[in-house]
N, C-alpha and C positions, 0 to 999 in steps of 0.2 A: 290460918295458923298451920305451921308445918309440923309434921311428926318429928320427934327427936330420935326415933328409931323405927324401922320398918322390918317386917318379916312376912314370910309367906306361910299361910295355913293350908296344908295339903288336904285334898279331898280324901275322905274315907270311901274307897271304892266298894260297890256291892260285891259279894262273893263271886258272882258270875263274871265279873269284869276284872278280877285281880290280874289277869294277863296284861292288861293295859299298863300296869306299873312296870312290868319287865320290859315291855316294848318302849316305854317312854324314857326309861333310865339307861338304855343302851343306845349310844349315839349312832348305831347302825341305821336308825330311822332316817338320819339326815341324808343318806344316799340310797335308801331302799324305798322306791316309789310306792309299792303296795302298802307299806306301813304308814307312809305319809297320807295316802288316800284314805286309809282307815280313820286316822285322827281328824282329817279334814271333814269326813262325813259326820262326825259327832256334832259339829256346829261350824259350817263354813265361815260364818261371820266372825265368830270368836277365834277361829283358826287364823284368819287374816289379821285380826286385831292384835293377837299375841305374837305376830311375826313368825308363824308356822313353828311354834314351840310346844311340843306335847305336854311338858311339865306345866307350863303356864296355862295351857288350855285346860288341863285337868283341875288346876287350881281355880279357874274362872267359871267352870261349867256349873250349872245349877243341879243340886241333888235330884230334883225331879226328872231332869233329862237323863241322868245316869240310871235312875230307877227304870225309866222307859226303855233305855237301851238294854238293861239287864233282862227285860222281858222279851227282847227281840231275839228270837232264836237264830236268825240269820246273822245278826251282828255278833252275837256271842260265838257262833261257829267261826266266823272270819277272824275274830280276835284270837281264838285258841289255835287256829291253823297258822296264823302268823307267829304266835309264840312258839309253836312246834317248829316252824321253819327257822326261827332265830336259834332255837336249841340245836338244830342240825347244823346250821351255819357255824355255830361256836364249837362244835365237836368233831365234825367230819374231817377226814384228811384232805388237805389241799395241796397246791403245788409244792410247797416247802417240805411237806411230810414225805415226798418222794425223793428227796435228796439224801445222799449218803454223807455221813460225817459232818452234817451241818451243826452250827453252834446250838446248844440247848436253849439259850436265851441271849438276846441282844438288848443292851440298855441304850436308849436314845434320848439325848438331852437337847433342849431348845429353850430359849427365853420366851417364846411365844408359840401358840398353837391355834391355827385358824381352822376349826372343824365345822362349826355351824354358827349361824347368826345368834342362836340361842345361848351360846357360850362365848361371849366377846372377849377373848384373851389373845388378841392379835392386833398388829398395826398395819401389816402389809405383806409383801411377797414372801419374806422369810417364814412368817407364821403360817400362811396359807400352804406353802411348800411343806412345812412340818406336818400340818394336818393331813395333807394328801399322802404324805409318806406313811403315816399311821393307817390311813384307810386302805391303801393298797397292800400294806403289810398284813392287815387283817384279812383282806380278800385272798391273799396268797398263802395265808397260814404262817407267816413269819412271826416267831415268838418274841415280839418286842415288848419291853417294859419301858415306858417313857417317863421322863421327869421334867417338870417345869414349875412355874410359880403361879399362884392364884392372885390376880390383881383385883382388888375390891372395886376399883373404878375403871378397869380395863385400860384402853388407850385413851380416847376422848371422843365425845360426840361433837361433830362439826356443824356449826351454823354459819351463815353468811349475813353480815350486817347490811343495812341499806346502802352503805358506800362500798360494798364488795369485800369487806375485810373479814378474814376468817376469825370466828369466835369459838373458843373451846369451852365445853362443860364436861363435868365428870360425874354422871349419875352413879351412885353407889349401888353395887350389885348385892343382892341377897342370895347367898349360896344355897339357902334352903329352897329357893325357887328355881334352882338350876339342876341339871342332871348330874348331881354330885352326891357322893356319900363319904362320910368320914371313915377313915381306916381305923379300926378299933382293936384294942388288945383283948385277950380272952376274957378279962374281967369287965369288959364293956367300956373302959375308959378310952379316950381318944389317943391314938398313937401320935407321938411327937418326936421331932429331932431337936437337938439343942446344940448351939455353937458358942464356944467361949469367945468373948470379946475383950478388948482392952478395958482397963480400969475395973476389973473384976466383974464386969457385966456378962450377961448371957442372952442369946437370941433364941427364942423357942418358936417352933412352927408346927401347926397341926398338918395332917396329910389328908387331902381330899382325893378320893379315888373316882376316876372317870372311866366308864366302859366305852371304848371305841371299837365296836365289834368284838374281835378276839383280843384286841390290844388293851392293856391297862395303862392309863395315864395317871400319874401321881402329881398333884399340884400342892405346893407348900404355901401355907398361909400364916403370916405372923400376927394377924389380928386376933390374939388370944390373951386371956387374962394374965398369963405369966409374964408378959412383956409390959414395960411402961409405955406411955403414949407415943413417945418417939419411935421406939422399936416396933410398936404395933403397926406403924406406918411404913415399914420397910417394903411391904408388898402392896403399897397403896395404888400405884399406877405403873403401867408399862412404860419403860424408858422415861420415867419421871425423876425429878431431883437432880442434885449435883453429883460431883465425883464420888464423894464418900457414900452417898445414898446408893449410887450405882454399884459401887464396890460391894456394899453389904448385900445387895440383890444377887450379885454374881457369886459371892461366897456362899450364900444360901443355895443358889441353884446348883453349883458344882459340888460343894462339900455336903450340904444338906440333902441334895438329890441322891448321892450315893448312899447316904445313911438311910434315906427313906426307902430306897429300893431294897436294901438289906433287911429292914424291918418288914417290908411287904413279903419278901421271899421267905423269911423266917416264919411269919404268921400264917402264910398260905401253903407252905411247902413247895412253892414254885421253884424251878431250877434257877440258880444264881446266874447272872449274865457272864458269858465268856468274852464278849466283845462290848466295848463302850464306844458309842458314836457321838462325837461332839459336833452339833450342828451350829457352826460359827463359834467364835472365841469366848462368848459370854459364859459358857459352862466349863471353861478350861480348868478351873480349880478341882474338878472331879479327879484328875490324875493325882493331885497332891493328897487328897483324902485316901485314895487307894494305896499310895506309897506309904502313908502313915500306918495304915492297917497292916501292910506287909512288914514294915519295920517292927510293929508290935509282935509279929510272928517270927522274928529272928533274923530278918534280912537287913543288910546295910542299905543306906539310901541308894547307892549306885546299883546294887543288886535288885532292889525293888523297882528302880527306874526301868530296868530292862524288861521286867515283867509287865509293867504298866504300858510301856511303849508297844510291846508285842500285840496286845489286845485292844489298842485304841485306834480309832479312825477319826480323823479331823477333816471337816468340810469347811472351806472358806467360801463366803458368799460375796465378798466385796472386792471390786477391782481398784479401789482407791484407798490410800493410807488413811484418809480422813474418816473412813467408815469403820475403822478398827478402834475398839476400846483401849485407851491407854491411861495409866494412872501414874501419879507421882510415886516414885519408888519408896520415898519416905513414908507415904500413906500405907502402902502394902507392908512395909517393914513393921509399922506400928501394929497392924492387925495380926501379923504372924509372930510377933514377939510376945506371944501369949500361950495358953494351953490349947489353942485352937486345933493344932495338929501335933499330937505327941510324937516325939522322935524326929521331927522334921526341922532342921536348922534353918533359920530365916535367911541366911546367906545363900543356901541352896535354892530357896524359893526365888530370891531376887535374881539369881543367875539365869534361871529358866526363862524369865520374862525380859531380861535385859536387852536393850538395843545396842549390844557391844559389837557392832559390825560397821562397816563403812556406810556412812549416810545415816546411822542411827543417832538418837538423841540420848546423851548421858543423863542418868537419873530418871529415866522413863521405864515403866513396866508395861510391856506390850502383850495383850491377851492372845492375839493371834500367834505371836512368836512363841509364847509358852505352849499354845496348842500344837504347833508344829514340832516343838521339841519333846512334847509328851506323847505324840502319836507317831507310830512307825509308818502309818499309811495316811496320805492326805490327798484331797482332791478339790478341784474347782467344779463349777456347775454348768459349764458348757465347754466345747473344745477351745473356743477363743479365750474364755475366761481361764481355762487351765494354763494356756500359754501366757496370758497376762499375769497370772499368779506366780508362775515360774520366774517371770521378770521382776515382779514386785518384791518377792521374798528371796531372790537369788543371792543376796548378800549373806544369807545364812550358810550358803555353800560356796565360799570363795574359791575361785579357780575352776569351777565347773561351768561348762557352757549352759546356756539357758535351757536347752532341751534336756539336759541331764539332771536338772533340779528335780528332786523326787516328789513332785506334785502332779498327779494325773487328773483326769476329769471324768465326771459322770454327769451327763446333761440332765437337767431337771425334767420332770414330767408332771402331768396334772391328772387328777383322779377323774376318769371319764364318767362314772356313774353320778358323781357330784355335779359336774359342770356341763353335761350334755342335756339340752333342753328336752322336756317330756314330749314335745311335738315331734322332735327328730327321733326320739326313742320309739314313739308310736308308729312313725312311718317305717322305720327299720323292722319293727315287729310285724306290721301288716303286710308289707311288700317283700321283705327279705327273710322273714321268719326268724329273726334274732333280735335281742335287745342289747347285744354286744356290739355297739356301734364302732368300736375300734377295729373290729375284724369283719365287718359287714362288707359285702360286695357292692359298693356304691356305683360301680360301672355297669351293673346288671340291667338288662332290658326290662326286668320285672318292675323297675321303678322308672317312671318317665320324667322327662325334664319338667313337665308341668307339675308333677308330684313334688319334686324338690323345690320348685319355685313357690308353690303354694304354701308349703311348710315354712319356707324362709319368710314369706310375707306374714304368716301368722305370728312368727316370733318377733317380727318388727312391730306389729300392731300391739303386742303385749308390752314391748319396751316403751312405745309412745304413750300408752295408757299409764304405765307406771311412772314415767317421767312427769307427765302432767299432774298426777296425784302428788308426787313429791314436791313439785314446784308450787302447787297450790298450798300445800301444808307449810312450806317455807314462807310464802307470802303472808299467810295468816299469822304465822309466828312473829314476823316483822311488823305486821300491820294489824294488831288485834282490833276486832270490831269493824274493820273496813271490808267492804265487799271485794270479791276477786274480780279483777278487770276482765271484760268480755274476751279480750284477745288471747287469754290463756287457753281458751278452747281450741285455738288454732296452732298452738305450739307443736311443732314437728308434724310431719306428714308421712304416713307409712308407705307412700308410693315414691318418696324421694330417696336418692342415694344417701345412705347414712354412714357416716364415719364415726367411730368410737375412739376415745382417748381417755384412759383412766389409769392412774398410778399415783404413788407418792410424789411429792412435789419438791425434791431437791433441785437445785439449779441445773445440774448436768442432764436431767431428763427433759429439759427445755419445753416446759408446758406452753410457753408463748412463742415458740418458733413459728407457729401458724399465723402470728400477728406481725411478722417482719414487714410485710407489705399489706397494710390494712385494706387498701383499695382493691388489690388483687384478690384478697380473700372475700371481700364484700361481693365482687363480681361473680366469684364461684358460687357463693351462697344464693345469690339472687338471679342466676342465669335463667333466661326465659324458657329454654327447652331442656337444659341439662343441669338443673339446680342440685346443690349439695347441702346437706345438713350435718351438723357435728354435735355429738353428745359427749360431754366432758365431765370427769369427776376426779377427785383426788384430795388428799389431806397433806398439808404442810406441817412439819414438826412444830410444836408450840413455840419453840425458841427460835425458829427460822423466819425472821421477818422478811428476808429477801424472797423466800418461797411464798409467803403470804402476799407480798406485793405482786408476784406473778399471777396469783389467783385473782387479785383485785383488778389487774389490767385486763384479764380475760373476761371477768364478769362485767366490767364497764363496757367493753366492746360489744359483748353479747346483749347488752341492754338497749342498744340502738334500735329505734323503731323499725328500721328497714331490715334488720337481721334477727330480731329477738324470737321470731318464730322458726328460725333456721339454725340457731346456735344456742345451746343451753349448758349451764354448769349445774350439776346435780350435787347438792350438799350431802355430807355424811356417807361417803363411799364405804360400803361394807359388803359382806358376803351376799346378803339378800338382794342388794342392788345389782351386784355383779352377775348373779345368776340369771338376770333378765337382760342386762346390758350387753354381755358378750354375744349371746345368740341373736340379739336384735339388731346388730350392726352388719352392714354389708362389707365394710372395710375396717380393719383395725390398724390404727396409726401408732407408730412408735418412732420417736426421733431423738434418741439420746446422743450425747457426744461419744462417738466411738473412740476407744473401746471401754467405756465406763459402765455399760450395762452388763452385769454378770450373766444373766440369762433372760429375764423378762417373760415370765410365764403367762401374763395376761393375753398376749397374742396367741399362745398355745390354746387357751380356753376358747378363744374366739374361733380358731381353726377347727377345733373339735365339733363346732356347730356349723361349719361351712362358710364362715367369714374368710375373706381373703385379707392378707396382710400387706400393709404399706409401711416399710420400715427401713431404717438405717441398717446396714449389714453388721449388726452387733449382736452379742448374746447368742441365743439359739438360732436366730434368723440367718446369721452368717453361715451356719452349719446346714440349714435345711432349705434355704431359698433355692428353687430350681427353675425359675422363669415362668412357671405355670401356676404356682400357688399364691401369687401376689406380685408385688413390685418392690424393687430395691431402690431406696433413695441413695444416689451416689454420695460418697463421703469426700468432702473438700479438704483433705488432709494438708494439701500444699498451700492453703490460703495464707495470706500474710498475717492475719490476726484473727481473734475469735469472732469479731464482728463480721469480717469479710466471710469467714467460714459459715456463719449463720445465714448471711445473705445468700450465698451460693446454694446451700443445702435447702433453704426455704424455697428458693426459685425452682430448684429441681423438683421439689415436692408439689408446688403449684402446677408445674408443667405436666407432671404425671397425672394429677387429678383431672386437669382440663383436657389434655390431649389423648390420654389412654384410658383412664379409669371410667370417667363419666361417659364418654362415647360408647364404650363397651357395655356399660350397665344399661344405657337407654336404647341400645340396638335390639329391637324386638322382632319376633316372627309374627305370623298372622294371628296366633293365639295370645299374643302379648307376652311371650316368654323370651327372655334374653339368652338364647341358646349358647352363645359363646361364653357368657358369664356363668351359666349353669355348668358348662364343661369345666370351668375352673373350680367350681364348688365340688363337683364329683372328684376331680383330681386331688383337691385338698383333703377331702374326707378319706379317700382311698390311700393316699401316700403318707399323710401326716398323722392320722389318727393312731395307728399302732406305734409310731415312733415317739409321739408326744405323750403317750400314756404313762402315768406314774407306775403302773405295773411293770413296764419295761425298765423304768428307773430303779425300782426296788429290786428287781431281779438282778440288775447290774451290780447294785451294792452288795447283794448276797454273794454272787458268784465271784466278783472281782475284788471285794474288800472284806466282807464279813467272814467268809469261809477261810480265806488265807490268814486273816487276823486270828481266827479261832485256832487254826493249825499252829500258828506261831506261838500263841499263848499256851497251848498244850505242850508244845515242844520245850518251851523255856521253863515250864513249871514241873516237868517230869523229875522223877527221882528226888523228891524233896527240894526242888528249886536248884539242883546242882548245875543245870545249864545256865541259869541266870547268874549264878556266882562265877562260873567260868567265863561267861561273856563279859561281865563287868571287869574282871581281871584282865581279859584280853584287850578290851578297849583302852584301859589305862596303859597297858604295855605298848600298844601300837601308837596311841596318841603321844606318849612320851618319846618314842623313837622317831616319829615321823619327820621332824625337822631335819633329820640326817638321812632320809630316804630320797634318792634322786637317781635319774637316768644319767649315767656317765658317758655312754656312747651308743650310737645306733648304726648298724651296718646293714646294707641291702645288696641284693644281687639276683641273678637269674633272669633278668630282663634284657633283651637285646637293645641295641642303640635306637631302634625304632620299635617301641612297644606295640603289641597287637593284642586284640581281644583273645583271651584264652591263655596268655602268658602268665607265669607264676612269679610273683615278687616274693623273694625270700628275705625275711627280716630277722635280724639278730640284735637283741638289746642287752646291754650291760647295766645292771641296776645295783647301786649301793644300798644294801638292806639293813645295815647297822644292827646286827644281832637278831633281827626278826627272822622268822622261818619263811622260806619261799611260799609255803602254804598260807601265810598270813596276807599274801598279796595277790592281786590279779594284775598281770601285765598285759596290755592290749595294744595292738596297732589300730589306730583310728584313721579311717581313710574315707575319701569322697571326692567330689569335684572341688577343684581349687579355684576360688573366685578372686576378685580384686583384693589385694593385700594378703593373699595366700589364705584367706578364710575358707574353711571347709564347709561344704553344704552337702545335702543328701548323704549324711554321715552313716557309715557302718563300722562295726568293730569286729576284730578277730583276736581271740585270746591267744597269747604266746605261751608255749609250753616251757616248763622249767627244764633246763639242760644240766647245769652243774653249778657248784658253788665251792670255791676254795676259801677257807677262813682268811679274813683280811683282804679279800679281793671281791670285786663286784660279782653278783650272781648273774648267770647267763640264761636268757630266755630267748626262744626262737619260734618261728612259725612261717606260714606261707599264705599269701593273699593272691587269689586269682583275679586277674583284670577282666571284668565282665561287661563293661560298657565303654564306648568311645568317648573322646573328649579329654578335657583337662583332668588330671589326677594328682592328688596330693595325699600325704599321710604324715602321721606323727605317732609317738608312742606315749602312753600314759600308764601310771601306776596308781591303783586304788586299793584300799584294804579289802580283804576277802574273808568272810566267815559264813558258815551255813545258816546262822541265825539272823543275818542281815537281810532285810527285804529289798535293799537297793544299794548299789555300789557307792552312791553319794551320801549314804546315811550319816557317816561320821564327819562329812565335810572335809575330808582329807584327800588330796590328789597331788601327784607329782608328774610333770609333763616334760618331755625332752625339749631342750633348747639348742 
């Protein structure tokens, strides 16, 4: 018989052990090794059974054991010392507190957060990235308040059937058994947000509070008595349901998230956020809630829009239009034709998300487009992805070159304390005197090649043991009552070159590229002297049958009697698996279709542990590959079709493994150490560890985006929002006049018939400004190398100064360009709007170019 409801009864801790509650309910334990070691020492067996979850551990431990520990003076002392250490961590000044004029608080919104296996609120890279962002923000002292949703069934648990087909199940989570606390009003009642819905309905959500070190994460939960059964299920599953269900989730995330943060800051006296960071378009409605609030304070929609834009940062994570949430405009219209957002007209909402540009689809509401229109600052998540994003969204800024589209990039990073294996931490501590592996001197003679190699072997052994355990559990689940076959004990070999591949399974990530030539792969796996083994994991979206078929193909191949000990698919890829998988691989494989990988942080986590990468030059690898930290799979861009491209790139991958990777791995000295391979490990740890750290990423966000956004927000709200009112009026005036702004004539001189380096090109431009002030414009000469078709490259710009303007005549602007390099030279003149409160010349999407 099954229970109709389940809940967790929490243990009453002895007085001497009350510090355990503080340590268990702050997720800093998930990256603080001494705290994890303390909990593990309570009961190693239960610690493993509960998936290294302190809250579950304390709920499962027998009172007698707790009484015993309460009498153990050494254990009580360790517990109190760790509580005191946590208190210092939460209060002492850190990097951020040394900055001048930094924002008092930053709001960070994401649809998923991957912080620890004990809180399964993530599906893949986006959530893990968000979790790492919060952890590094905490370590650096960045005052983030995060907002998300609490999904009662998380994403899904993956099983694999006997025929290799992915099967999904959704175990319901009990929040009382998780490191969560309800945010409460002074009278003890649960704090809630409420959203008005069509047909007179309302959606209520309680607010769960999660302590992530110094960062507070607020998760909204609709499973409350105030909602009917249908609305209670709004936050049932991550990325579950159809279009309307997804829209409700995103309305709650954006609008409800802003309201939850306001309730939290009011209740706690915490500073209100000055900057709002939208991690992908799912939370884009947050800008509309802020606009509504400002309208309630007396601003018009356009004036409020300027304020919201100034303080909003938008990060896009997708390099493909299919990865963006898009809704029927009529559905969005229905939800906003209510009291949901007082003062906000539904037509203004629809305009913000409209694909009203070349190549757009009429009647579609695009969440990323709205995010870009509501955020003055935007970024992609690697250098290449920034460029791809400028191309993908370039139609929003017609007339501007791709390089001028106002989307920058901040390359993702990963949280080193979370993803660096304890074996490597111990080695750094023992030999190099530090546990900060991202800044350790891995080239030091204090650490020998044998030291590094031995630690790498230990990490591989723990991966092999974990993989066997998982595969045995999967077998027993599929074959209840049947004995485990004897050959399972020989699955994987810690001495064999091990390649890892784990990620979500959309088709563009090409899970089965390794199967293009099955016989070639089989020979690599079973090579008599240089064998290879491959460990694979990944989930396909429940609705993606094509992705499931890829998993099935791979599972079927790996079941072959001649390769089943060399190639395995591990079901239910999650944080707990990943923390052993990344360190345990010698080589991390990534073979997406370039340029469809935005960043690809799994390879970063492997690199932090000394694994070498074998990857297509896409995402972060295009930026950081240097020839010594791994291998680049050549991209067959010129192939005739997709099939030929796959064949060519797979062949290149096989060749690299057979002729370069495996020979180097198996080339050993007298002590059995592959010195050339270890040299690559040292190089990877030394050069990539600092660059791939989430600390570097968060510091970039603070310095390049958060602080400028805070300054813009302060500037535009000064003097009772007077600058916002002036900017809104200025934009209306400039936009109305712009169709009649154009360059009428360009003159140049000062260069001899044979131009030489050092010559000065004098440029004079006549511009029809149609009643605008010269100060409303920036006139620039744009110059560079002139390529085929007169296209400019290596572009530079020089502002032309205002000379004169006679009413009724074009205004005159002039300046000088010094010729600094030999070769072809070309130039043009462009006119863009100019205002001190604009963050970028392309912001209004207005430009006039000389013809």
